[in-house]
C-alpha positions as CSV (number, residue, x, y, z in Angstrom):
1,X,-12.7,-0.3,-40.9
2,X,-13.9,-0.5,-37.3
3,X,-11.3,-1.1,-34.7
4,X,-11.3,-4.6,-33.1
5,X,-11.8,-4.4,-29.3
6,X,-10.7,-7.3,-27.1
7,X,-13.2,-9.0,-24.8
8,X,-12.0,-9.1,-21.2
9,X,-13.2,-11.0,-18.2
10,X,-16.5,-10.0,-16.7
11,X,-15.0,-9.7,-13.3
12,X,-11.5,-9.7,-11.7
13,X,-10.3,-10.9,-8.4
14,X,-7.2,-10.9,-6.1
15,X,-5.9,-14.4,-6.4
16,X,-3.0,-14.2,-3.9
17,X,-0.9,-12.0,-1.7
18,X,2.8,-12.0,-0.7
19,X,4.8,-9.8,1.5
20,X,8.4,-9.1,2.6
21,X,9.6,-7.0,5.5
22,X,12.9,-5.3,6.3
23,X,15.0,-7.6,8.4
24,X,16.0,-5.1,11.1
25,X,13.6,-4.6,13.9
26,X,13.9,-1.1,15.5
27,X,11.7,-0.8,18.6
28,X,10.8,2.5,20.2
29,X,13.5,2.2,22.9
30,X,16.2,2.1,20.2
31,X,14.4,4.8,18.2
32,X,14.7,7.1,21.2
33,X,18.5,6.7,21.2
34,X,18.4,8.6,17.9
35,X,15.7,11.2,18.6
36,X,14.5,13.2,21.6
37,X,11.4,11.3,22.5
38,X,10.1,8.5,24.7
39,X,8.6,5.1,23.7
40,X,5.4,6.0,25.6
41,X,4.9,9.2,23.6
42,X,5.4,7.4,20.3
43,X,3.0,4.7,21.2
44,X,0.3,7.0,22.4
45,X,0.6,9.4,19.4
46,X,0.8,6.8,16.7
47,X,0.3,3.2,17.9
48,X,3.8,2.3,16.7
49,X,5.7,-0.1,19.0
50,X,8.4,-1.0,16.5
51,X,9.2,-0.7,12.8
52,X,11.1,-2.8,10.3
53,X,14.1,-1.3,8.4
54,X,16.2,-2.9,5.7
55,X,19.5,-4.6,6.6
56,X,22.6,-4.6,4.5
57,X,21.9,-6.0,1.0
58,X,18.2,-5.3,1.2
59,X,16.6,-2.7,-1.1
60,X,13.1,-1.8,-2.3
61,X,13.8,-4.0,-5.3
62,X,14.9,-7.1,-3.3
63,X,11.8,-6.7,-1.0
64,X,9.6,-6.5,-4.1
65,X,11.2,-9.6,-5.6
66,X,10.6,-11.6,-2.4
67,X,7.0,-10.4,-2.0
68,X,6.2,-11.1,-5.7
69,X,7.6,-14.6,-5.7
70,X,5.4,-15.5,-2.7
71,X,2.3,-14.0,-4.4
72,X,3.0,-15.7,-7.8
73,X,3.7,-19.1,-6.1
74,X,0.5,-18.8,-4.0
75,X,-1.6,-17.9,-7.1
76,X,-0.7,-21.2,-8.7
77,X,0.5,-19.5,-11.8
78,X,3.9,-19.6,-13.5
79,X,6.0,-16.5,-13.9
80,X,5.3,-16.6,-17.7
81,X,1.6,-16.3,-17.1
82,X,2.0,-12.8,-15.6
83,X,1.6,-10.4,-18.5
84,X,1.6,-7.1,-16.6
85,X,3.6,-5.6,-13.7
86,X,2.5,-2.5,-11.8
87,X,4.7,-1.1,-9.0
88,X,3.8,1.7,-6.7
89,X,6.9,3.2,-5.0
90,X,8.5,6.5,-4.0
91,X,11.7,4.6,-3.1
92,X,13.1,3.7,-6.5
93,X,16.7,4.7,-6.8
94,X,16.6,5.5,-10.5
95,X,14.4,7.8,-12.6
96,X,14.5,5.2,-15.3
97,X,14.2,2.3,-16.1
98,X,11.2,1.6,-13.9
99,X,11.4,-0.7,-10.9
100,X,8.7,-2.8,-12.6
101,X,11.1,-3.6,-15.4
102,X,13.9,-4.5,-13.0
103,X,11.5,-6.7,-11.0
104,X,10.3,-8.4,-14.2
105,X,14.0,-9.1,-15.1
106,X,14.7,-10.5,-11.6
107,X,11.7,-12.8,-11.8
108,X,12.5,-14.0,-15.3
109,X,9.4,-12.7,-17.0
110,X,9.7,-12.8,-20.8
111,X,8.0,-9.6,-22.0
112,X,5.4,-8.2,-19.6
113,X,3.9,-4.7,-19.7
114,X,5.7,-3.1,-16.9
115,X,5.5,0.4,-15.3
116,X,5.7,2.3,-12.0
117,X,3.2,4.6,-10.5
118,X,3.8,7.4,-8.0
119,X,0.8,7.7,-5.8
120,X,2.5,7.4,-2.4
121,X,0.4,5.8,0.3
122,X,-2.6,5.4,-2.0
123,X,-0.5,3.7,-4.7
124,X,-1.5,0.1,-3.9
125,X,-5.2,0.9,-4.3
126,X,-4.4,2.9,-7.5
127,X,-2.7,-0.3,-8.8
128,X,-5.6,-2.5,-7.8
129,X,-8.0,-0.2,-9.6
130,X,-5.9,-0.2,-12.8
131,X,-5.3,-3.9,-12.8
132,X,-9.1,-4.5,-12.4
133,X,-9.8,-2.3,-15.4
134,X,-7.0,-3.9,-17.5
135,X,-8.3,-7.4,-16.8
136,X,-11.9,-6.6,-17.5
137,X,-11.0,-4.6,-20.7
138,X,-9.1,-7.5,-22.1
139,X,-5.8,-5.7,-22.1
140,X,-4.2,-8.0,-19.5
141,X,-5.0,-11.4,-18.1
142,X,-2.8,-11.7,-14.9
143,X,-1.4,-8.6,-13.3
144,X,1.2,-8.4,-10.5
145,X,0.5,-5.3,-8.4
146,X,3.3,-4.4,-5.9
147,X,3.8,-1.7,-3.3
148,X,7.5,-1.5,-2.2
149,X,9.1,1.1,0.0
150,X,12.4,1.6,1.8
151,X,11.5,4.8,3.6
152,X,14.2,4.5,6.2
153,X,16.6,5.9,3.6
154,X,14.5,9.1,3.4
155,X,14.3,9.8,7.2
156,X,15.7,13.0,8.5
157,X,16.8,11.7,11.9
158,X,17.0,15.3,13.3
159,X,13.2,15.7,12.6
160,X,11.7,14.3,15.8
161,X,8.2,14.8,14.4
162,X,8.6,12.3,11.5
163,X,11.8,10.2,12.1
164,X,10.0,7.5,14.1
165,X,7.1,7.0,11.7
166,X,8.4,5.1,8.7
167,X,9.3,1.5,7.9
168,X,10.5,-0.7,5.0
169,X,8.5,-3.5,3.3
170,X,6.8,-4.7,0.2
171,X,3.5,-6.3,-0.6
172,X,2.3,-7.9,-3.8
173,X,-0.9,-9.4,-5.2
174,X,-1.8,-11.2,-8.4
175,X,-5.0,-10.1,-10.0
176,X,-6.7,-12.1,-12.6
177,X,-10.2,-13.1,-14.1
178,X,-13.0,-14.0,-11.7
179,X,-16.4,-15.6,-12.0
180,X,-18.1,-13.2,-9.6
181,X,-17.6,-9.6,-8.4
182,X,-14.5,-9.5,-6.1
183,X,-13.1,-6.0,-6.7
184,X,-15.5,-3.1,-6.2
185,X,-15.4,0.3,-8.0
186,X,-12.4,2.4,-7.1
187,X,-13.0,5.7,-5.3
188,X,-10.0,7.8,-6.1
189,X,-9.0,11.4,-6.4
190,X,-6.7,14.1,-5.0
191,X,-6.4,17.5,-3.4
192,X,-3.6,19.0,-5.5
193,X,-3.8,22.4,-3.7
194,X,-2.3,20.6,-0.7
195,X,0.6,19.0,-2.5
196,X,3.2,20.6,-0.2
197,X,1.8,19.0,2.9
198,X,3.9,15.8,2.4
199,X,7.0,16.0,0.3
200,X,10.3,14.3,-0.4
201,X,13.1,16.9,-1.1
202,X,13.8,17.8,-4.7
203,X,17.0,16.0,-5.6
204,X,18.5,19.2,-7.1
205,X,18.0,21.1,-3.8
206,X,19.5,18.7,-1.3
207,X,22.7,19.7,0.3
208,X,24.1,16.4,1.6
209,X,23.0,14.2,-1.3
210,X,20.0,12.7,0.5
211,X,16.4,13.7,0.0
212,X,14.3,13.7,3.1
213,X,10.6,13.3,3.9
214,X,8.9,16.3,5.2
215,X,5.3,16.3,6.5
216,X,2.8,18.7,8.1
217,X,1.4,16.1,10.5
218,X,-1.6,18.1,11.8
219,X,-2.8,19.0,8.3
220,X,-2.5,15.3,7.2
221,X,-4.4,14.2,10.3
222,X,-7.2,16.7,9.7
223,X,-7.5,15.6,6.0
224,X,-7.5,11.9,6.8
225,X,-10.0,12.1,9.6
226,X,-12.5,14.2,7.6
227,X,-12.3,14.0,3.8
228,X,-10.8,10.5,3.6
229,X,-13.2,9.2,6.2
230,X,-16.0,10.3,3.9
231,X,-14.4,8.5,1.0
232,X,-14.4,5.2,2.9
233,X,-18.2,5.6,3.1
234,X,-18.4,6.2,-0.7
235,X,-16.3,3.1,-1.4
236,X,-18.8,1.0,0.6
237,X,-21.8,2.6,-1.1
238,X,-20.5,2.2,-4.6
239,X,-19.8,-1.5,-3.9
240,X,-23.3,-1.9,-2.6
241,X,-22.0,-3.1,0.8
242,X,-23.4,-1.9,4.1
243,X,-21.2,-1.5,7.2
244,X,-23.0,-4.6,8.7
245,X,-21.9,-6.7,5.7
246,X,-18.2,-5.8,6.0
247,X,-15.9,-8.3,7.5
248,X,-12.5,-6.5,7.5
249,X,-11.3,-2.9,7.4
250,X,-7.7,-2.3,6.1
251,X,-6.8,1.3,5.9
252,X,-3.4,2.6,5.1
253,X,-1.3,2.2,8.2
254,X,-0.4,5.8,8.8
255,X,-1.4,6.4,12.4
256,X,-3.5,4.3,14.8
257,X,-5.5,7.5,15.8
258,X,-6.5,8.1,12.2
259,X,-7.8,4.5,12.0
260,X,-9.8,4.9,15.2
261,X,-11.3,8.2,13.9
262,X,-12.3,6.4,10.7
263,X,-14.0,3.7,12.6
264,X,-16.1,6.2,14.5
265,X,-17.0,7.9,11.3
266,X,-18.0,4.7,9.5
267,X,-19.8,3.3,12.6
268,X,-18.6,-0.2,11.8
269,X,-19.9,-3.1,13.9
270,X,-17.6,-4.2,16.7
271,X,-17.0,-7.6,15.1
272,X,-15.3,-6.1,12.0
273,X,-11.6,-7.0,12.0
274,X,-9.4,-3.9,11.8
275,X,-5.8,-4.0,10.5
276,X,-3.2,-2.8,13.0
277,X,0.0,-3.7,11.3
278,X,1.3,-0.3,12.1
279,X,2.1,-1.6,15.6
280,X,5.1,-3.6,14.1
281,X,5.8,-1.9,10.8
282,X,5.3,1.8,11.1
283,X,4.1,3.6,8.0
284,X,5.3,1.8,4.8
285,X,3.5,4.0,2.3
286,X,2.4,2.0,-0.8
287,X,3.3,-1.3,0.9
288,X,1.2,-0.9,4.0
289,X,-2.1,-2.3,2.8
290,X,-0.8,-5.5,1.2
291,X,1.5,-6.1,4.2
292,X,-1.5,-5.7,6.4
293,X,-3.6,-8.1,4.2
294,X,-1.0,-10.8,4.5
295,X,-0.5,-10.3,8.2
296,X,-4.3,-10.7,8.9
297,X,-4.5,-13.8,6.7
298,X,-1.4,-15.5,8.2
299,X,-2.6,-14.7,11.8
300,X,-6.0,-16.1,11.1
301,X,-7.7,-12.9,12.1
302,X,-9.1,-12.8,8.5
303,X,-9.9,-15.6,6.1
304,X,-10.1,-16.1,2.4
305,X,-13.4,-15.0,0.9
306,X,-14.2,-12.3,3.4
307,X,-15.2,-8.9,2.3
308,X,-12.7,-6.1,3.1
309,X,-12.5,-2.4,2.6
310,X,-9.1,-1.0,1.7
311,X,-8.2,2.7,1.4
312,X,-4.9,4.5,1.0
313,X,-4.1,8.2,1.3
314,X,-1.0,10.3,1.2
315,X,1.4,12.7,-0.6
316,X,-0.2,14.6,-3.4
317,X,-2.6,14.7,-1.6
318,X,-4.1,11.6,-3.2
319,X,-6.4,8.8,-2.1
320,X,-7.8,5.6,-3.5
321,X,-9.9,2.7,-2.1
322,X,-12.2,-0.1,-2.9
323,X,-14.0,-3.1,-1.5
324,X,-12.4,-6.4,-2.2
325,X,-12.8,-10.1,-1.5
326,X,-9.8,-11.4,0.3
327,X,-7.7,-14.0,-1.6
């Protein structure tokens, strides 16, 4: 007997976005009481003026809950209508169960498919690509995609090359059926030979009970400004979008200088809106793209229905990106 294959939606779309940020604002002046640096040096090298860290009682899960509730409410759906939860995080405090199942429980979802992915700073775009495929294949109807990170807990404050980079936040979107193309093909891949360039300590090897982030900054910068810059072009080409037709560019918020280099590579028109959420958040890994989407929409710099290019890149080394229509 032939296997029955479900019919999915012809297209999918991002219906809504929500975000949550750590409550503690740590500006560069305060940061420089912890490390040997100056606010001016941090700003010139990264574009970071301040970052958000969690306060007492806040965790990657509580941030994910707050961001998800906003996204679901803005989608006009009920919690029960969300049938799949995908979370990208490197900040979950348990190997199992997944943060996705804990989030589903906190939100009161009855029995969604729920799983975590580990794709670091590319994780949100990985999740968007997977949700798009699930909806169009008929294996899901409404997918909650979340990036949630509390990287302040993984900072080695003695490492002056990385301690000032990272922040805490969560961003969530609801993806469901659409009546026209609104999520382009996902360009994704990896350079596994460079897996040691960005790492969090192996838990069995840490001496004081805390794993820390380690990064070879120059190697990451070279990779992002060459290989990843080329992948942004591929994402546009696969979606059939020219640089002149793009309204918004939302790269992973890793470093302002990386963003500037990508802009030169893409030769985007001057009127394209560029996300600079890094100024106030630092690098929030999987959360950075949805955080930046919400910030642009709430500030009025971007509007619903505009065409945006998103791309994430990070530890692995992994990357993923696609052209989307903003919710």
